[in-house]
C-alpha positions in Angstrom: 88.4 172.8 44.1 85.1 174.5 45.1 82.3 172.7 46.9 80.3 172.7 44.0 82.7 170.9 41.9 82.6 168.3 44.3 79.1 168.2 45.2 77.9 167.8 41.4 79.4 164.4 40.8 78.5 163.2 44.6 74.9 164.0 44.1 75.0 162.3 40.6 76.2 159.2 42.1 74.0 159.0 44.9 70.8 159.8 42.6 72.0 157.0 40.5 72.3 154.8 43.5 69.1 155.5 45.3 67.2 155.0 42.0 69.2 151.8 41.3 68.3 150.6 44.9 64.7 151.2 44.2 65.2 149.0 40.9 66.6 146.3 42.7 63.6 146.2 45.2 61.4 145.9 42.5 63.3 143.5 40.5 63.7 141.3 43.7 59.9 141.6 44.3 58.9 140.8 40.8 61.1 137.5 41.1 60.3 136.4 44.4 56.6 137.3 44.8 55.0 139.5 42.0 55.8 137.8 38.3 52.5 136.0 38.5 50.1 138.6 39.4 48.6 139.9 36.1 49.5 143.5 35.0 51.0 144.2 38.2 54.0 141.8 38.0 55.2 143.4 34.6 54.9 146.8 36.0 57.2 145.7 38.6 59.6 144.4 36.1 59.3 147.6 33.9 59.9 149.9 36.8 62.9 148.0 37.8 64.3 148.2 34.2 63.7 151.9 33.7 65.0 152.7 37.3 68.2 150.7 36.1 68.7 152.2 32.7 67.9 156.0 34.2 70.4 155.3 36.8 73.2 154.0 34.3 72.4 157.1 32.4 72.8 159.4 35.3 76.3 158.4 35.8 77.4 159.6 32.2 75.6 163.0 32.8 72.6 164.8 34.2 70.7 166.7 31.5 67.2 168.3 32.7 65.3 165.7 30.7 67.1 162.6 32.4 66.7 164.6 35.9 62.9 164.7 35.0 63.1 160.9 34.0 64.4 160.0 37.3 61.8 162.1 39.3 59.2 160.7 37.2 60.5 156.9 37.9 60.7 157.6 41.6 57.2 159.5 41.7 55.6 156.5 39.6 56.9 154.0 41.9 55.4 156.0 45.1 52.3 156.8 43.4 51.8 153.0 42.6 52.6 152.0 46.1 50.1 154.6 47.4 47.5 153.3 44.8 47.9 149.6 45.8 47.1 150.6 49.4 44.0 152.7 48.7 42.1 152.1 45.5 44.1 149.3 44.1 45.9 148.7 41.1 44.3 146.8 38.4 42.4 144.9 41.0 45.6 144.2 43.1 45.6 145.8 46.7 48.0 145.4 49.7 47.9 146.5 53.0 50.7 148.5 55.3 54.2 148.2 54.9 54.0 144.9 53.3 55.9 143.0 52.1 58.4 143.9 54.9 61.0 145.1 54.6 61.0 146.0 50.9 58.0 148.1 51.3 59.7 150.4 53.6 63.0 150.4 51.8 61.6 151.1 48.4 59.7 154.1 50.0 62.9 155.3 51.4 64.9 154.8 48.2 62.3 156.7 46.2 62.0 159.5 48.7 66.0 159.7 48.7 65.9 160.1 44.8 63.5 162.8 45.0 65.2 165.0 47.9 68.7 164.3 46.2 67.1 165.4 43.0 65.6 168.6 44.8 69.1 169.3 46.4 71.0 169.0 43.0 68.2 171.7 41.5 68.8 174.0 44.4 72.5 174.0 44.2 72.3 174.4 40.6 69.8 177.3 40.8 71.8 179.0 43.4 75.2 178.8 41.4 73.3 180.3 38.3 72.1 183.2 40.7 75.6 183.7 42.1 76.9 184.0 38.5 74.3 186.5 37.3 75.0 190.2 37.5 72.9 191.9 40.2 69.8 193.6 38.8 70.1 197.0 37.5 73.9 196.7 37.3 75.2 198.4 34.1 76.3 196.1 31.4 79.8 197.6 31.6 80.4 196.6 35.2 79.5 192.5 34.9 82.7 191.5 36.6 85.0 193.4 34.0 87.9 195.9 35.3 87.0 198.4 32.4 86.0 201.7 33.2 82.5 202.8 32.2 81.8 204.4 28.9 81.8 208.0 28.7 
């Protein structure tokens, strides 16, 4: 068994786990603190729900659209975090890494999701490049043992 055959499922599970971890953090924050905040509370619940759904689907397979959805969920959460500490989100602002430790754990989970997705993409791209014949190689020499046409 090659490293690629072992790496792909491990990355798929790790990406699903980090995404589900982010979803769990947002679900707990919704339940414990944010459910009564107008607009922002439901956004936390939406982020948690989408994170769990995408994580579950990632365990089944990783088509490009689902990888893009995972990246979008992670980027959206990070973007919301940044916005809530700068310009505010629907009038809601926070400061620093509060609530602690959830804010830091959420940042780490979402960053890990993006990093793992980038690693997955790099390994797939490398495998595709390795499978292609070199540029300029004649068509009859693409891994066959046949002799060239005369």
